[in-house]
C-alpha positions in Angstrom: -2.0 -9.0 4.4 -4.8 -7.0 2.7 -7.5 -9.2 4.3 -6.6 -7.7 7.7 -7.8 -4.3 6.5 -11.3 -2.9 6.2 -12.5 0.2 4.5 -15.2 1.9 6.5 -17.6 4.3 4.9 -18.1 7.3 7.1 -20.0 10.4 6.0 -19.1 9.9 2.3 -15.4 9.3 3.1 -13.5 6.1 3.6 -11.7 5.5 6.9 -9.1 2.7 7.3 -8.8 1.6 10.9 -6.0 -0.7 12.0 -4.8 -2.1 15.2 -1.5 -3.8 16.0 1.9 -3.4 17.6 5.4 -2.3 16.8 8.8 -2.3 18.3 10.5 1.0 19.3 13.9 1.2 17.7 15.3 4.6 18.8 17.7 5.0 21.7 16.3 8.3 22.7 12.7 9.5 23.4 10.1 8.6 25.9 10.0 4.9 25.0 12.6 2.2 25.7 14.3 0.7 22.7 13.1 -2.9 22.0 9.8 -2.6 23.8 6.6 -3.3 21.8 3.7 -1.0 22.1 0.1 -1.4 20.8 -1.3 1.2 18.3 -4.4 2.3 16.5 -4.1 3.9 13.1 -6.7 5.9 11.3 -6.1 6.5 7.6 -8.4 8.4 5.2 -7.7 7.2 1.7 -9.3 5.3 -1.1 -6.2 3.4 -2.4 -5.4 0.8 0.3 -2.3 -0.6 -1.6 -0.6 2.8 -1.9 -1.4 3.5 1.8 0.3 0.4 3.1 3.8 1.8 2.1 2.9 5.2 3.5 1.8 3.8 6.8 5.1 1.8 7.1 7.2 4.8 6.1 5.3 7.0 8.7 5.9 4.5 11.5 9.5 3.8 10.6 10.2 7.6 10.5 8.8 7.9 14.0 11.2 5.1 15.3 8.9 2.0 15.0 9.7 -1.2 13.2 8.7 -4.9 13.3 5.2 -3.7 12.7 2.5 -6.3 13.2 -1.1 -5.4 12.0 -3.3 -7.8 14.0 -6.8 -6.5 13.9 -9.2 -4.0 12.4 -12.2 -2.2 13.7 -15.5 -1.2 12.3 -16.6 2.3 13.2 -19.8 3.6 11.6 -19.3 7.1 12.9 -17.2 9.1 15.3 -19.9 8.6 17.8 -18.7 5.0 18.0 -15.6 6.1 19.7 -15.7 6.7 23.5 -12.1 7.8 24.3 -11.1 11.4 23.7 -7.6 10.5 22.4 -9.2 8.2 19.7 -11.8 10.9 18.8 -9.0 13.4 18.4 -7.0 10.9 16.3 -10.1 10.2 14.1 -10.6 13.9 13.5 -6.9 14.4 12.7 -7.0 11.6 10.1 -10.1 13.2 8.5 -8.2 16.5 8.1 -4.6 15.3 7.6 -5.1 11.8 6.1 -3.3 9.7 8.8 -3.2 9.6 12.5 -1.5 7.1 14.8 -2.2 6.5 18.5 0.5 4.6 20.4 -0.2 3.1 23.8 2.3 4.6 26.3 2.6 1.3 28.2 4.7 -1.4 26.7 3.2 -4.8 26.1 
């Protein structure tokens, strides 16, 4: 699974950018249980292997399971992003270490 991930050098920091989907498992909330939604994850960390477990724990704690990482993206700088939600998520990951953006529309 590690070959799906890329570490991206940005302003002296490393940013891990992942794309995929997950199934919503909660019976409450804005989403419908069993629906799959696409996501983007920004992770600022050097140790990929330790972060895989943290990413999974984070998503499961938020009600997501059956997580499928399908793609990665290369972003040379924040200027490479053109959507305000992704820009905000990128900035959040820079300061907090992890940020997840889930598409509101089910697949």
